[in-house]
C-alpha positions in Angstrom: -37.6 58.1 37.8 -41.2 57.5 36.9 -43.0 54.2 37.7 -43.2 53.3 34.0 -39.5 53.8 33.3 -38.5 52.1 36.5 -40.5 49.0 35.5 -38.6 48.8 32.2 -35.2 49.0 33.9 -33.0 47.0 36.3 -35.1 48.2 39.2 -38.4 46.9 37.8 -38.9 44.9 41.0 -39.0 48.0 43.3 -42.7 48.7 43.9 -43.7 45.9 41.5 -47.0 44.0 41.8 -46.3 40.2 41.6 -49.1 37.7 41.0 -48.5 34.2 42.4 -49.6 31.2 40.4 -50.1 27.8 42.0 -49.7 25.7 38.9 -51.6 22.6 40.2 -54.7 24.7 40.7 -54.6 27.3 37.9 -55.9 25.7 34.7 -55.9 22.1 33.5 -55.6 21.6 29.7 -55.0 17.8 29.5 -58.0 16.6 31.5 -56.0 14.9 34.3 -57.5 17.1 37.1 -54.2 19.0 37.6 -53.2 22.4 36.4 -50.3 22.6 33.9 -48.0 25.1 32.2 -50.1 25.2 29.1 -53.0 26.2 31.3 -50.9 29.1 32.7 -50.1 30.2 29.1 -53.8 30.1 28.3 -54.8 32.3 31.2 -51.9 34.8 31.0 -54.2 37.5 29.4 -56.3 37.4 32.6 -53.3 38.0 34.7 -52.0 40.8 32.4 -55.5 42.4 32.5 -55.1 43.0 36.3 -52.2 45.4 35.7 -49.6 43.4 37.5 -45.9 43.5 36.6 -44.8 39.9 37.2 -45.9 36.3 37.9 -44.4 34.0 40.4 -44.8 30.3 39.7 -44.8 27.8 42.6 -42.6 24.8 41.9 -43.2 22.8 38.6 -39.9 20.8 38.7 -39.6 17.1 38.5 -40.8 15.7 41.9 -42.5 12.8 43.6 -44.9 15.4 44.9 -44.8 14.3 48.5 -45.0 18.0 49.4 -46.7 19.2 46.2 -43.5 20.0 44.3 -41.5 21.5 47.2 -39.6 18.2 47.2 -37.5 18.6 44.0 -35.9 15.6 42.3 -34.5 17.5 39.3 -34.0 21.3 39.4 -33.5 21.5 35.6 -36.6 19.9 34.2 -40.4 20.2 34.3 -42.5 17.4 35.9 -44.5 15.5 33.3 -47.8 16.3 35.2 -47.1 20.0 34.4 -45.8 19.6 30.8 -42.3 20.0 29.3 -39.5 22.4 29.0 -40.9 23.4 25.6 -44.2 24.3 27.3 -42.3 26.4 29.8 -40.4 28.2 27.1 -43.6 29.0 25.3 -45.2 30.3 28.5 -42.2 32.5 29.2 -42.3 34.0 25.6 -46.0 34.6 25.9 -45.6 36.3 29.3 -42.9 38.6 28.1 -45.0 39.5 25.1 -47.7 40.6 27.5 -45.2 42.7 29.5 -45.1 40.3 32.4 -41.8 39.3 34.2 -41.5 35.6 35.3 -40.2 34.6 38.7 -39.9 31.0 39.6 -39.6 29.3 43.0 -36.2 28.0 44.0 -36.5 25.3 46.7 -32.8 24.8 47.6 -32.7 24.3 51.3 -33.6 20.7 50.7 -34.3 18.2 48.0 -36.5 15.1 47.5 -35.0 11.9 48.8 -35.4 10.8 45.2 -32.9 13.4 43.9 -29.8 11.6 42.4 -27.7 13.7 44.8 -29.3 12.1 47.8 -29.5 8.7 46.3 -25.7 8.8 46.0 -25.1 10.5 49.3 -27.0 7.9 51.3 -25.3 5.0 49.6 -22.1 5.2 51.7 -20.0 7.4 53.9 -17.2 7.8 51.4 -18.8 8.5 48.0 -18.2 11.8 46.2 -21.5 13.2 47.5 -21.3 11.7 51.0 -21.1 15.2 52.6 -23.7 16.9 50.4 -26.4 16.5 53.1 -26.5 17.0 56.8 -25.5 13.6 58.3 -24.7 12.9 61.9 -24.0 9.9 64.1 -26.5 8.9 66.7 -26.0 9.5 70.4 -24.7 6.5 72.3 -28.2 5.4 73.1 -29.2 5.5 69.5 -31.3 8.6 69.6 -31.1 11.6 67.3 -28.0 13.9 67.4 -29.9 16.8 69.0 -33.4 18.1 69.8 -34.2 19.8 66.5 -37.8 19.3 65.3 -39.5 19.2 61.9 -42.0 21.8 61.1 -44.2 19.0 59.7 -44.2 17.2 63.0 -41.8 15.0 65.0 -38.0 15.0 65.2 -36.0 16.8 62.5 -33.9 13.7 62.0 -34.4 10.5 60.1 -32.4 7.3 60.6 -30.8 5.7 57.5 -29.9 2.0 57.9 -27.3 1.9 55.1 -25.1 4.7 56.4 -26.2 4.0 60.0 -26.5 7.7 60.5 -29.2 10.3 60.9 -29.9 13.0 58.2 -31.6 16.3 59.0 -35.0 17.4 57.5 -36.7 20.6 58.5 -39.9 19.4 56.7 -40.9 15.8 55.6 -38.5 13.0 56.2 -38.5 12.6 52.4 -37.1 16.2 52.2 -33.4 15.9 53.4 -31.6 19.1 54.0 -28.6 20.0 51.9 -25.3 20.7 53.6 -24.5 24.3 52.6 -21.2 24.2 54.5 -20.0 22.2 51.5 -18.9 24.6 48.7 -19.6 21.9 46.1 -23.2 21.9 47.1 -23.4 25.7 46.7 -21.7 25.4 43.3 -24.2 22.8 42.1 -27.2 24.8 43.2 -25.9 27.9 41.6 -25.5 26.0 38.4 -29.2 25.1 38.4 -30.0 28.8 39.0 -27.8 29.6 36.0 -29.8 27.1 33.9 -33.0 29.1 34.4 -31.3 32.5 34.0 -30.0 31.4 30.6 -33.5 30.3 29.7 -34.7 33.8 30.3 -36.5 33.9 33.7 -36.5 37.3 35.4 -36.1 36.3 39.0 -36.4 33.8 41.8 -38.6 33.5 44.9 -36.3 31.7 47.4 -38.3 29.3 49.6 -37.3 29.2 53.3 -34.2 31.4 52.5 -33.1 31.5 56.1 -33.0 27.7 56.4 -30.0 27.0 54.2 -27.3 26.6 56.9 -27.5 24.9 60.3 -25.1 25.1 63.2 -21.9 23.1 62.4 -21.8 21.9 66.0 -25.4 20.7 65.9 -26.1 22.3 69.3 -29.5 21.8 70.9 -32.1 24.6 70.5 -33.1 26.1 73.8 -36.7 26.2 74.8 -38.8 29.1 73.8 -39.4 31.6 76.6 -42.9 32.1 75.3 -44.7 29.5 73.3 -46.8 31.2 70.7 -48.2 29.5 67.7 -47.0 31.1 64.4 -47.9 30.7 60.8 -45.0 28.3 60.2 -46.1 26.3 63.3 -49.6 26.5 64.7 -50.2 26.0 68.4 -50.9 22.3 67.8 -47.2 21.9 66.7 -44.5 21.5 69.3 -42.1 23.2 66.8 -43.1 26.5 68.5 -41.8 25.3 71.8 -38.2 25.9 70.8 -36.1 29.0 70.2 -34.6 28.1 66.8 -31.1 29.4 67.3 -29.2 26.7 65.7 -31.3 24.9 63.0 -31.7 28.0 60.8 -30.7 31.7 60.3 -27.0 31.0 60.7 -24.4 33.8 59.9 -22.8 31.8 57.1 -26.0 32.3 55.0 -24.9 35.9 54.2 -21.9 34.6 52.2 -24.1 32.3 50.1 -26.6 35.1 49.4 -23.8 37.3 48.2 -22.7 34.5 45.8 -26.3 34.2 44.6 -26.5 37.9 44.0 -23.2 38.0 42.2 -24.5 35.4 39.7 -27.7 37.4 39.1 -25.8 40.6 38.6 -24.2 39.0 35.5 -27.6 39.2 33.9 -29.7 42.3 33.2 -32.8 43.1 35.2 -33.0 40.0 37.4 -34.4 40.0 40.9 -34.8 37.9 44.0 -37.5 37.8 46.7 -36.7 35.7 49.8 -39.2 34.1 52.2 -38.2 34.7 55.8 -39.9 32.7 58.5 -38.0 33.6 61.6 -40.5 34.5 64.3 -39.6 37.6 66.3 -36.3 37.9 64.5 -37.8 38.2 61.0 -37.3 41.9 60.5 -33.7 41.7 61.7 -33.1 38.9 59.2 -34.8 40.8 56.4 -32.5 43.7 57.2 -29.4 41.5 57.1 -30.5 39.8 53.8 -31.5 42.9 51.8 -29.2 45.6 53.1 -26.1 46.7 51.2 -27.3 46.0 47.7 -25.2 42.8 47.5 -27.6 40.1 48.6 -31.4 39.7 48.1 -33.3 42.4 46.3 -36.3 42.1 48.7 -37.9 39.7 51.2 -41.3 39.0 52.6 -42.1 37.9 56.1 -45.2 36.4 57.7 -46.1 39.7 59.5 -49.2 40.4 57.4 -50.3 36.8 56.9 -52.1 36.4 60.2 -55.6 37.3 61.4 -54.9 40.8 62.6 -56.6 43.5 60.5 -56.2 46.5 62.8 -54.6 49.9 62.4 -52.2 49.2 65.3 -51.0 46.0 63.7 -50.2 47.7 60.4 -48.5 50.6 62.1 -46.3 48.2 64.0 -45.4 46.0 61.1 -44.6 48.8 58.7 -43.0 50.9 61.4 -40.8 48.1 62.6 -39.7 47.4 59.1 -38.8 51.1 58.5 -36.9 51.1 61.8 -34.9 47.9 61.2 -34.3 47.9 57.4 -32.5 51.1 56.4 -31.7 50.4 52.8 -33.5 47.1 52.1 -36.8 46.4 50.5 -39.9 44.5 51.5 -42.6 42.7 49.6 -45.9 42.7 51.4 -48.6 40.1 51.0 -51.9 39.2 52.7 -52.3 35.7 51.2 -50.2 32.9 49.6 -50.3 29.1 49.2 -49.4 28.4 52.8 -52.0 30.4 54.8 -55.8 30.8 55.1 -57.1 33.2 52.5 -57.2 36.7 54.0 -60.9 37.4 53.2 -61.7 34.6 55.6 -59.2 35.9 58.2 -60.2 39.5 58.1 -64.0 39.5 57.4 -66.4 39.0 60.3 -69.3 37.9 58.2 -69.8 36.4 54.8 -71.8 39.4 53.7 -68.9 41.8 54.3 -66.3 39.6 52.5 -66.5 41.5 49.2 -66.0 44.9 50.9 -63.1 43.6 53.0 -61.5 42.2 49.9 -61.7 45.6 48.2 -60.4 47.4 51.2 -57.6 45.0 51.7 -56.2 45.5 48.2 -56.6 49.3 48.6 -54.5 49.1 51.7 -51.9 46.7 50.3 -51.5 48.9 47.2 -50.7 52.0 49.2 -48.0 50.5 51.4 -44.3 51.3 50.7 -42.8 48.2 49.1 -43.5 45.6 46.4 -46.7 43.5 46.8 -47.6 39.9 46.1 -51.1 38.8 45.1 -52.2 35.2 45.3 -54.3 33.7 42.6 -58.0 34.0 43.4 -57.7 36.9 45.8 -58.7 39.2 42.9 -62.1 37.3 43.1 -62.4 37.7 46.9 -62.2 33.9 47.3 -62.7 32.8 50.9 -60.9 29.8 52.5 -62.4 26.5 51.3 -63.7 24.1 53.9 -62.6 20.6 53.0 -63.4 17.2 54.4 -60.5 15.2 55.8 -60.8 12.6 53.0 -60.2 15.4 50.4 -57.0 16.6 52.0 -53.7 16.2 50.1 -51.4 18.4 52.2 -49.2 16.2 54.5 -49.0 19.0 57.0 -52.8 19.1 57.5 -53.1 15.3 57.5 -50.5 15.1 60.2 -52.1 17.6 62.5 -55.8 17.1 61.7 -58.2 18.2 63.3 -56.4 20.8 65.3 -54.8 22.2 62.2 -56.4 21.6 58.8 -53.4 22.4 56.7 -53.0 24.4 53.5 -55.4 22.7 51.1 -58.1 25.2 51.8 -56.2 28.0 50.0 -55.0 25.7 47.2 -58.3 24.7 45.6 -58.6 25.2 41.9 -59.2 28.6 40.3 -62.9 29.2 39.3 -63.1 30.5 35.7 -66.6 29.7 34.5 -69.5 29.5 37.0 -71.8 27.2 35.0 -69.2 24.6 33.9 -68.1 21.5 35.9 -65.3 22.3 38.3 -65.9 26.0 37.4 -64.0 25.5 34.2 -60.8 24.5 35.8 -60.7 21.0 34.3 -62.8 18.7 32.0 -61.6 15.7 34.1 -64.2 13.8 36.1 -62.5 14.8 39.3 -60.1 17.7 40.1 -57.2 17.1 42.4 -58.9 19.2 45.1 -62.7 20.0 44.9 -64.0 23.4 43.8 -66.4 24.6 46.5 -69.7 25.9 45.2 -69.1 29.2 46.9 -66.0 29.6 44.7 -67.9 28.7 41.5 -70.3 31.6 42.4 -67.4 34.0 42.4 -65.9 32.7 39.0 -64.1 35.1 36.7 -66.8 35.1 34.0 -69.5 36.2 36.6 -67.3 39.0 37.9 -66.3 40.2 34.5 -70.1 40.9 33.9 -70.4 42.9 37.1 -68.8 46.4 37.1 -69.0 46.4 41.0 -67.2 43.1 41.4 -64.0 42.5 43.4 -62.2 41.7 40.1 -62.9 45.1 38.6 -62.0 46.8 41.8 -58.6 45.0 41.7 -58.0 46.3 38.2 -59.0 49.8 39.1 -56.9 49.9 42.3 -53.8 48.6 40.6 -54.3 51.2 37.8 -54.6 53.8 40.5 -51.3 52.6 42.0 -49.5 52.9 38.7 -50.9 56.4 38.1 -49.2 57.8 41.2 -45.4 57.6 41.4 -45.6 58.3 45.1 -47.1 54.8 45.5 -44.3 53.1 43.6 -41.3 54.0 45.8 -42.2 57.2 47.5 -41.7 58.0 51.2 -44.2 56.8 53.8 -45.0 58.6 57.0 -47.6 57.7 59.6 -49.8 60.4 61.1 -51.0 60.5 64.7 -54.8 60.8 65.0 -57.1 60.6 68.0 -59.2 58.0 66.3 -58.2 54.3 66.0 -57.6 54.6 62.2 -54.6 54.0 60.0 -53.4 57.3 58.5 -50.2 57.9 56.5 -48.8 59.9 53.7 -47.0 58.8 50.6 -44.8 61.4 48.9 -42.5 61.7 45.9 -41.5 64.8 44.1 -44.3 67.3 44.0 -46.9 64.8 45.0 -47.9 64.0 48.6 -51.0 61.8 49.1 -52.9 61.3 52.4 -54.6 58.0 53.1 -56.9 57.4 56.0 -58.3 53.8 56.5 -61.2 53.0 58.8 -60.8 49.2 59.4 -63.6 49.2 61.9 -67.3 48.4 61.5 -68.3 51.9 62.8 -68.3 55.2 60.9 -65.7 57.7 62.2 -64.8 61.4 61.9 -61.1 62.0 61.9 -59.6 65.3 62.8 -56.4 65.9 60.8 -53.2 66.8 62.7 -52.4 70.5 62.9 -50.7 71.7 59.7 -52.1 68.9 57.5 -54.3 70.4 54.8 -56.0 68.6 52.0 -56.0 70.6 48.8 -57.8 68.0 46.6 -59.8 64.9 47.2 -58.5 62.0 45.2 -61.1 59.3 44.7 -59.9 55.8 45.3 -61.8 53.1 43.4 -65.0 51.9 45.2 -65.0 54.0 48.3 -66.8 57.1 49.6 -64.5 58.7 52.2 -64.7 62.5 52.1 -63.2 65.5 53.8 -64.9 68.6 55.4 -62.1 71.1 55.9 -59.9 69.8 58.7 -62.0 66.6 59.1 -62.1 63.3 57.3 -65.4 61.4 57.3 -65.4 57.7 56.8 -68.1 55.0 56.8 -67.4 51.5 58.1 -64.5 49.8 56.2 -63.8 52.9 54.2 -60.8 54.8 52.9 -60.1 58.5 52.2 -57.4 59.7 49.8 -56.5 63.3 49.4 -53.6 65.4 48.1 -51.8 67.6 50.5 -50.7 71.2 49.7 
């Protein structure tokens, strides 16, 4: 099956390029300083011009916005700050007309405490929804039922004076966790999924997909044997001091994911991508959630969302996935709305940021799997440095200054360099400031520069589409004496060799015995070349050749 035909069929998601839109920061059309759905519709041609296959929209549902929309108060409506259901329908139609699939975020491990379900649940212990959330009696001394912690800081339990019980929350205390052990809860959530399927969405990104169930016995988590700060919990957060055996990743989750998949399979060409944050167990969890063809279509982990930009790291991450996940599928990403932008993580100096941005998308586009891009990375945007008084992220405010939170990657998209707020809004003030460094990298400036990061993204994604081996072909690592990343991608009669030099020094790489390049295949923007049995690379360079 060719890449083009695959994208038109039920397996369009396999090898797809998905562009994440953070609606608050994409484009404002009503001058309130916040992005909106009409703004997304306005900028869809830009997204389509990149050559991506789908967009993923962060939450736009009705919400008090305590966690920027990840605290949902109504799963079946659009928050007025973003527009209306009619605006969404218009956006969906426009995206489909441009050949773009639309994936929306489903945040179903928890709701807002303003959701009618929780309002009813907390009213008494005997109402019809009394068991829809995770409630528990206090210990005899009045303390919380167990030692579970919130990722956003403090205990994972909040006292409710009306019920005289605690309720669980993995995140903010205003984000109570749903009780997935109750089949009525599952039914209600699947009904909201069906609402959007009937509306025509093409898939769902499942937020915190391994957090749905907790241990029925509410057992204490044991201490972690090694305390290592992770992307879901930096070192300043005691959450990393526990081994989270009981507050997430429970075996009952498999049954619910099968129910979710069975619903999607009633519709043509729908897909799911799950977010798995599970520390050292992430790949095993991905294998369990994507294997067998009856649960999730694909998952992504935090493996490539850290600071490591070395050949050894990529070999380990991809190799471990291939070893653990026999028949599942992965979605790789370097950036998203929760982590520092990868140009700032990977580049050692500001001057090399554009080259690192180009090399990163070249690498990401050649890995086996689907890939997610985050708005602004096609411009090579670095992480924004914000003052404390500008922060809106409750996570960053809670742990400042040890951890600055997620606002630095959520600042508005810069469209026009010379306009106020870089063309994001005509309001006097945008919800987060637009750094002057970002305005200098605006879309209109990069459109005028053939050597820009933006044009490189388009060329690289076109290169990916031109080679079926990069869509869903096999991937095999090669052993070299140099500390470089070398692998082949093959499908049918095509086998491509890629050699990446991620260091700041030029290298000459001797190819393994029996590996022979028959044709140099130029990747966009790089100068790597071969000389018989040798590949020559400058610093931060890549070589691509076809093998005979």
